[in-house]
N, C-alpha and C positions, 0 to 999 in steps of 0.2 A: 505494498500498499504505500503511493508516493504521500511524504508529507509537504504541505504549502503553508505558507505563513507568508506575512510580511516582512518579518524580522529574516525568514530563508533569503527572499527577494532581494532585499537590502544588503545581506552581505556576499551575496553573490555577484550582484551588481558592482560593487565596490572594489571585489577581488578581481572581475573581468576589467574594469577601468585602470587599476594598479598594474595588471598584467599588460594590456595594451601600450601602456607608457614606460612600458621596462625594456631592456636588453638584455639578454640573460650571458652568462658565461656559457651555460650548459642549459640543456631543456629535454628532459627525459620522457619518452612516451613508453607507457605501462607501469601499472602500479603494483603489480607483485611484490616477491622478496627481491629481486634483483635490481626493480627501480626503487624500494624503498631504502635497501642498504647504499645503492647508489646515491641518492638523495642526502643521505645522512652522512656518508664518507666525504663527499664532495662539498656539501655546507660547512661540515666541522674543518674543512682543509680551506676555509675562506673564498670558495668559488660560490658565485651568486649563480643559484642554479631554480630549475622550476621543474614541476613535476606534473604531467598530464595522464589519466586515465579516463577511457570511455564508460566505463562502467564504475561499479563501487571499487574502492583498492580490494586488493585480496581476494576479488571475487570469480578470478580465474583457476588455474591450479594451484595456486596458494592457499585453499580454501579444502582442498581435496585430499591432503596428504593424511599419513597415519598418526603424524604429530608426532613423530619420532626424531630426534637429533642424536645420531649415530654414526661410529667412525666406519661404518661398512663392511662387517663383520664377515659378510657373505662376498665380498669381492677376494678374501682370502682364499675361495674357490678356485680362482683364474689365476692366483698368484700375483696380484696387483698390488703388491706391497706398498710400492710409494703412493698410490692413491690411497690405501688404507690408512698408512702415516699419513698422509695431509688431511685425511677428514678428521682422523683422532685429535688431531692438532687443533684443528678448528672446533671440532667439538669440545673440545678442554676448553678452548677460549670462552667461548659461548657460556660454557656452564659456569666459570667462573665470573664473567662479566654478568650474568643474569640469572643470580642464585634461587632466584625467588619464583622467576618464570619459568624454568628449566629444573626438574627434579630427576635424582640418579634413582632408577628403577631397577630392579632385579628382572631378569629374563630367566623364564625356563625353558629350555628345549628339553621336550621329552621326546625319545626316539624310541621306535618300535621295529620289529623284523622287516619291514619295508622301506626305513629311512637308507640314505644313501651312506651316512657314515656310521662307524661304531662307537659306543660312548667313548673308548680311550683315545679314537683319533678325534673325536669332537672336543674333548678336552685339552687335548694337545694343542688344537687350534685356539679354543678357548683362551689358552695361557700365554700364546704367541699373540693373539689379538689385547691383550691385558698389555702386556710388555710393548708393544708397538704403540700403546695408547699413552705409555709413560707411568703404568700404574697408578692412573689419575682415579682410578673406580676401586671398588671392592673385587676383592680377588676372586675368580671364579671357582666353582667348586663342582666335584663328581657328585650327582645325586642317583641314589640307586633306585629301583623300582617301588621298593617297599616306603623310602624316604620322600618320592615324588608322591606316592598316594596318601601319605600322611601330610605333606604340605598343601596338596592339592587335589583335593578328593573329587574333584570335577575331570579329572584327566582320567581316559579310560584305560584301566589296565591291563586290556589284552594287548597280548604280545609284546608288552613294553619290556625293553630291555636295559634302561638306564638314561641318563640324562646329564645337561650341565646348567648351572646355574651362574650368567654373569651378567654385567651390569652396562647399561648406555642410558640416555636420558630421554624424558619425555617432555613435550609441552605442556604444561598443567593446564591452561584455557584451552586454545588450540591456537591452530596455525596461522588462522588470520588475524587474530587477534594480536599475535606477535607482530605480524607484518603492519598492522595498522598504528599499535605504538611506536614502532619505528618511523614512521610517516610523520606521526605526532610530534616525536622528539625532533624529528628534521625540522619542521614548521616552527618549532618553538624556538629553532637556533638559526631562524632567518629565511628559512626555504620557502619557494611559492609552491602551493600544490593543490590540485583540483582535481575531485574526482568528478565522474559525470561529464566530462569535457574531452569531447573528439576531435582530433586531429584530421581535420579533412585533407589540408594539402601542406606540404613541406617541398620549399624549394630554394637549392643551392644559389646564390646568385651573389657577387662582389662581396667574396671572403664571407659569407654569414648565410643564415638558412632564416627564410621569411617562411613563417606558418599561419595558416588560417584554421581557427578554432571553433568549434561551437559546443556552447555550454547546454547540455541536454537538458538540465533542471527549467530555464528561463527560454530555451529554445532562440538563444541571441548567439550570432556569430560576431569574431573578433581575431585581430591579427595582433602577431608578436615576432619578436627577432631574437636570434641567439646564433654565439660563434661557434657553439659544437651542438651536433645532436647524439643523444644517445638513444640506442633502441633496444630497449627492455621488456619488449611486448610478450617474452615469452613463448609460446606457440605459435604466435603470429607475427614473429620476428620477419619472417620471408615477406608477409603483407607491407611490412612498413617498409620492406627493401623496394617492393615495388611500387609504393608509392613515391617513394624518395629517389628511383632510378639508379639504386646502388644495388651492390652484390655482396653476400659474404663467401670466403672460401670454405668455411664448414656448412653441412648442412645438417637439418634435422630429420629424426624420421618419430614416430610415436607409436608410445606402449599404453594403452587402457588401462588403468587399474582401478578396481570397485571394494569399497569397502562398507559393510553394511552395519549399523548402531541398534543393538538389540539389549535387552535388559540383562543386568549385571550379573555374569557368569561366575566372578570369582570375589570374594572379599577380601583377599590379600593384598592387593594392589599389586602385584605381579603382572608382568606381560607373560604370556605363555605362549609357545612356540612349537611348530611343530612342522613336517614334512607334508606337503599334501600328496595327492595322486597324481602330480605332475613333476613331483621332486622340488617343488618351491618351498620356500619359507611361507607358513602360514601363521598368523598371527591372532591372540585375542588380547587387544588392550584396553587399559581404563581409559572411560571418557566421563567424566562427572559421577553421576550414579547409574552409567551404563556401560558395557562392552562393545568395542568395535572389532569386528572379526574382517579379516582379509589378509592378502589382496591377490587381486587376479593379475595376468598379466598376457595381453592379447596385442599383437599389432595391429593398429590403425592407420589408415592413410588419411584420415582429417584429425583435427583437434576437437571438433567439437563432437562429445560423445554423451551415451547416457547409459542408463542401467536397464538392462532388459532380464527378461524371465531366465535364460539360462544363465547370468551372472547369479542372480539370486539362487537357482536351483545349486549352481556348484557351490556356492561359498557356504549357504547351509548344509549339504550334505557331507563336505570337508568338516565343518564345525561338528556336526552329530557323530562321525564317523571318528573323532578323537576324543570327545566328552563323553561324561557320563550325566546326565541333567535329569533332574526330576520329570522334565518333560522334554522331548525334541524340539529342537528349533524349527520354526515353521515360517511362512510369509508373514502371517499375522502378527508376528513376535517383531518384525522390522519397524523401528521406530523412524530410522530415516538414514537415505543411503547417501554416499559419498561417491564421485566417480569424477576422474579426471585424466589427464594424460601427463606420461612421463616423457620431456621433451629429451630424446636422446640425440648426443652429439656424434656425427660422421664428420671426421677431419679430413682436411684435404687429400685425396689420393687414398680414403681410406677404405672400410669394409664397404661391400657392396651393398647398396639400401635394400634389397631385394633376399638376402641371405646374412646368415650370419649375426642380424638385429639383436638377439637376445643376449650375444657375448659382448653389448656395448655398456659400456658401465655408464656412470650419472658425472660422469668429467664433466665440466663446463668449457668454457672458451670464449675469452673477450677479443674480439677484432678491432683493430684501427684502419678505418681508410682516410688516409691522409689527404687525398685528392679533396673530398667533401667533407672533410673535419666530420667523420660520424664514426662514433664507437658502438660497438652492437656486443649482447651479451647472449650468447647460446647457450641453453642446456642449466646444468647444476640445481642445486636444491638447497633447503634452506640450511642445513647443516654445514654447507660451507659457504655461507653467504658473506662471512667477513672477509675472506680472501676476494670474492668479486668485487666487494665494494674498493678495497684497496688496487684490487688490478685496473679498476676504472680509474682513479684518481691518477694513478701511473701510466695510463693510456693517455688522459688528458694533459699531464706532464710531458709525455713525448709529443703531442701536439704543439708544444710552446707555452701552455699556461705554467704560471709558476704557483705551487700550489702552497698554502704557509702551513707550517705544522702546529698540530694542536696543541695546545696549553696541558690538556687532559687526554685523556683516552676518549677516542672518537664514539665510542659506542658503550653500551653497558647501562646497568640501571644506575640510578642516583647513588652518591656515596654514603658509606657507612654511615658517617657524621649526620647528613641528612635523614637516613632512614631511624637513628638513634634520637632525633628530635621528632620525628613523626610518633613512633611507639611512645613517646613520653605524652605528646600531645594528645593523643588518641587515649590513653588512660587517663587522663584529666578530663576527658569529654565521657569515661564510662564505656568505654568500648572495650570487650575485653582483648585479649592476645591471639585468640582465634582469628576474631573477626578484623583485627588491627593487620595480621599478617596477611590475611585474604584481600583486605583494601589495598595494601601496599603492594601487593603482587599483581593486581589487575591494574593499577592507575598511576604506581610510582611517585611523583612529585605531584600527580595531579589528586593524590590522596588528602592533600592539606584543605582542598577546597572540599572534597566530600564531609572532611571532619567538621570543617568551618559551618558548613548546611547542618548538620547534626547538633552541632552546637547551640546554632539559634532556634532550631524545631527537632526535638528529638523524635518527632514522628517520621520525620523524614530517613531516619535512622533504621526503622524496623524492616524486615523482610516482606516484599511484597505478598509470597504467598508460600504454602508448602514447596510447590512445584519452582516457583522463581525466587531464587536463593540471592535476589540483589534488593537495593532499598533504592527510593526515590531520590535519595541525594545521589548515588551513581549514577541514576539514568540522568539526570541532570547534567553531570559533569561529563558524560559521554555525549549527550546532547550538544553541550557546548563545544569541545575540543575533537570529537572525533568522526566531523564529517558524516554524520547522519542525515539522508536525505530518504529513505525509505524504511519503512519497519522491517523490512528483510534484512536492512543494513545491520541494524541492531539485532534483532533475533538469530541469523543465521551466522554473522561473521564476527560481532563483537562480544558476542555471549556465547554459550552453549544451551542456550533456553532452544532453539529452534532444532538442534539435533538429539536432544536428550528428553523431551519432555514431547509425548504421544500428543500429534493435533487435536484429536477429540478431547483430549483433558484441558487443551489451551482454550479451546472455544469456550468451556466453560466456568474458567478459572476468573474468578474477579480480579486478581491480582495482575492478569495479564489484559484484562479490560482495562484497570487503570493504568499500567502501562502506555497502551496506547493513546490513551486520553493524555498522557502527561507527555507522548512524545510530539503529538498534535497541537499542544498550548503554543 
């Protein structure tokens, strides 16, 4: 449901006016994780940067992941040690920089007689992975069938021959919220950002880019200019290249991945891992009060994909084959679906697009077109986003821009000192420690705005309902700072509500009605 108000029109009109009068050092097209981290990195290095996204921020593949931040354990199978080392390093940096938004989780990989690896070999791989990751997580452990059944009663014991327990990280809220928080941080540092802004034309002339853009909310066109154009359109990188009459050396192929959100399978907090019938890893991942099962891996030609009955049947069949539940999972248990494509990079002269695509990893490529002063980012994943941001800044410097060195770390949550002040303020406001931790994780520095509202009116700190574990003060702060122009922006991407609460429950939930009314004020 689209949100309309005089305030929205006023704010967006002012934004258009400011953009039209500005000339940017760099303009980014695409507001997924690659665009978000590029905007934050460049702005933190003194670059006058703008970011346009034709839909909502993080509304493409950046809202459809497994929410895992990991070092690429599975890439050890293909002996991609350098990639695993790089991903582990990126994971460790993210985990240190975002200690509340990312949490270390234990993975329990249960192996049976159909698994491709024996427990001893998997244990060897897990310890190698731990070492490559610089021992930054808890130590892996071998688990016997009896121990697995004791720790996780929902795991089917038939043919179980053992397993391993190891650690990686999980985004507590969701992938899209992580991206949007990064964009909000970029804006707070001076970046100009706009969702629902479609770049209609981009022409390079007289050493600068001339862009025609349409604001989809106001249905208003405007123009702006930039020295450099940064293409972070994810699966649509090629479409931007076509519009700008440019090319990339690398190409993309797409793998469709589907996850299903179902009622909670295990209360342990662990992530369960199995090998499915195609010998791919299959996960059961916590999400709020639910579990996410998946994923699939299907080669597709187009990036626009949807969930079909075969996807649902496959995932439910695999889950029921590996789990012992009081009642087998069925299509009626599916609360929400997550579907997107993995953009896989084929380097110049690389693997043929019609074969061996399953062997492609999630390596990214950052390419610079010097003639047209354009930077394109292909592939990649959230786990590796910091490297993408730094490589984009480096590419900008290669084009002659002199970036300034940030005084502080350019990414991450606010300082420990600011965190301590917040917790002290929250305590004085009557907010307990658990609620304070949740507010800090969700809102960072903007948590101060939340508790200020609660201090003025304690009723704004009360949870909206049993199903909606957010308070009116949080909704007000998100509405003010998080670029919300449609109810789905909030329900699907900035919260877990749309993914963890069945639609029929929301329709009769007074808290949900109050939330929608608050958005429309």
